[in-house]
N, C-alpha and C positions, 0 to 999 in steps of 0.2 A: 822525641818530643817529651818523654817522661822526665828528662833531665831539667825541664823547666820547673819542676816541683822542688828542685834543689837550689833554685835562685833565692838569695837572701830575702828580697821583698815577698816572694810567694810563701817562703817558710814562715815569715812574720805573720802573714794573714792566716795561713793554716793553723799556727799555734793559737791564735786568738779564737777562731771559729770553732775549733775542735774543743777548746776549754769551755766555750759558751754552750755548745750542743755537739755531742759525740756523733750524731747523725749527719752533721754538715761536712761536706768535702769539696774539694776543688776539682773542677773538670778541666782538662787541658783540651783545648780545641785545635783541630788541624788547621783551620783557617783563622786569621787574626779577628779579634773582637775589638779592634782599636776604636770603631765607631759603633754607635747603638744599632745602626742598620746591619753592619757586619755581624755583630754578635746575635742579633735576632735571626738573621739568615742561618747562622751556624747552629743555633739552638732550635730553630723551627718554632719560634715563639713570637708573640706580638712585641713590636719594637717598643711599645709603652712599658713593657715589663722588664726592660733593660734599665738598670740604675746607672745614671751619669753622675759621677762624683766630681764636682766642680770646685776648685779652690778660688776664693775671691779674697781680695785684699780690701780690708775696711779700716780706713785711716792707717794706723801702723800695725794693725792685727790682721789675722787671717781666719777664714771661716769656710767650712765645707758645706755645700749644698747638694743634696741628693735629689735628682730630678728624673722624671720618666723620660725614656729615650725619644718619645714622640713630642716632648714638650721643650720649650726654652725657659731658662731661668730669667725672671723678670727683674732687671736692675731697679725699676721704678718700685716694684713691690719690697725688694730687699731694703732700698733706701728708706721706704716708709716704715718697715718693721724695725730696722735698726737705728732709725732716727738719725741717718747719716747720708751726707751728700756725697762723700768721697769714697765710692765703691767702684772697683774695677776687677776684671778677671786677672788672676796671677799669671805671670809669665812662665814659660817652661822651666827656667832655672829656679823660680821660687817654688814652683810646684814640687820639683825634686828635692830642694832643700827643707821644705816645710813638711811635706808628707813622707818623703823617702821613696816615692814612686814616680815613674815617668809617665807623661801624659799617654793615655790609652790603657794604662794599667792601674790607674788610681783607685784604690779600694776604699769602701766606706769605713774600714777599720785598720788598725795597724800603722797609723801615722807616727812618724818619729817625734813630732811636737803635738802637744795636747790642743785640740781644736774643738770649738763649738760646731755642732752640726744641725743644720736645718733640713728637714725631709719634706719635700713637696707632697701635699695631700693626695694629688692625683695618682701617685703610686699605689694608693690604697685600692684602686679599682681591681688590683690583682692580688690573689691570695699568695702566690709566690712570685718573687722577683729575682733577677740575676744581676750579680754585681761583679766587677772586675776584682781579680784576686792577686794583684801585684805585678801582672804582666799582661800585655795585650792578647795573649792566647789563653789566659787562665781566668776562669770565672767560678763563683759559687751561687748555688740556688738557695734562697732562704724565704721563709714565710714572712710576709710584710710586717706583721706584729713583732716577730722576733727581730727584724731589721731595726725596728724603733728601739727595742731593748738592747741589743748588742751595740748600738752606736750611741745610746743615750741621747739620741736626736730629738728635736722638738718639731712636731708636725705644723706646718704652716702653708698657706696658699701663696707659693712663691713662683709659680710658673705661669706661662702664657702660651 
């Protein structure tokens, strides 16, 4: 399992989080954290404390939305905030091309292309949240306020 830490996407995340805060580290789970429920079960935490990193296509651009594991990202709220009618979830190929991660392991940091990030305010219910770290079995724990700083994300009410 430790060999997962040698995967390029995981190393990319590790480099960013350790430069940001030396106390942050990646946890390798024995069970997959491909879904928020799986991650919460493995970590024995509230499913809402799991950060879902979702890639959306907005016109010709892409955007990451960080949403609590117990919520859904609202397309209507995104359309309103971004003043755009043409918004949809990115497909698996686009996710890999734009973020450098496969679905289930998309991290809030370490994307291979520069992306704007929106963070759903409902994640603020938790002092600490858990986010994917480049692989479905790798996560990192981070203080919610530090998540905002490390991602340079904007807090918005984007979930339902």
